[in-house]
N, C-alpha and C positions, 0 to 999 in steps of 0.2 A: 126462517120466510127466506124470500129470494128478495136481495136489494139491488139497486143500482145507483149510478150517478147519473145527473144529467148536467150534462156540459151545456152553459150559457155562455157564448161570446160577449164579454164585456162592452165591445164595440157596437153591438146590435142591440143586446138585449133581447128580452123574451122575443121570440118569432113564430109567424102560425106554426112550423113543424115541434116547436119548443112546444104550445100549447097542445099539440095533438099527443106529443110523449105523454105530457103531465096528463092529461086527459084519461089516457089510455092506461097509466100507471095508478091513477086512484080508483078508475073503474074496474080494475082487476086488484085494488087492494095490495099493491107492492110497496113496500116501504123504498124512500128514495130520498136521495141526497143532492140539492143543488150546487154544483162547483162552477163557480164564473172563472173563465180561462182568457187567457191573453190580457192578463192584468198587468203586465209591464209597458202596455201602450197608453194609459191613463197615468196621469200623476197623481198623487195622493187625495187630494182634494176631489178629483173627478171621481176616482174609485170610490171613495166614499158615498157620493152622490149617486153612483150607478149601484153600490151596495144594498143604499136605503131604497132605491127605488123598486129594486127588486124583489127585496122586502116586503113591501107594500103591495106589488103585484101578486104575491104568493099567498099573502095574507087575504086580499081578495078572493082567489081561489078557495080559499080553506082546505087548504092542503093537509087534510088529516093524515095520510099515509106519508108524509115528507119526514123521515126520520128526525132531522133536526131543524128546527126553522131557522136556523143559521144558515148562513151561504159562506162557503170556504173559498175564496179568491186565490188562483193560484196561476202561476207563469211555466210554461214548461220550457220558456228559453233559459230564463236566468233560475229556474228552481224556487222561487218564490213560493211559499203555501204548501208546496209538495208534501213536505215534512208533516205538515199538519194535516194534510190530506189522509197522508196513510196510517197518521196515528189517530185520527178520526174512526177511519174504517177498522182499524184492529182494534180499536178499543170496543166498537160496536159488535164485533163479530165474537170477541170474549164475553160478552154479556149474553150471547143469545147460547 
């Protein structure tokens, strides 16, 4: 199966472009994982609110082909969450 990660900027939330990509992935039945980026720019409380809001938006989309309903927050600058993302991707690839 084809898999991909959809990167969502935590400072912007889901954008129109993200909606287009997610709709395309759904239409083509491509499994995907949502990754929340730039998470170092938000404090812990604001980040938790952002993750919760994004999860609610995705639930409304009824995203059947999203690999995991969880959202993986990452920060390329500090590296936070990158190991968790790699582990998730590695774990998923070993299952297939």
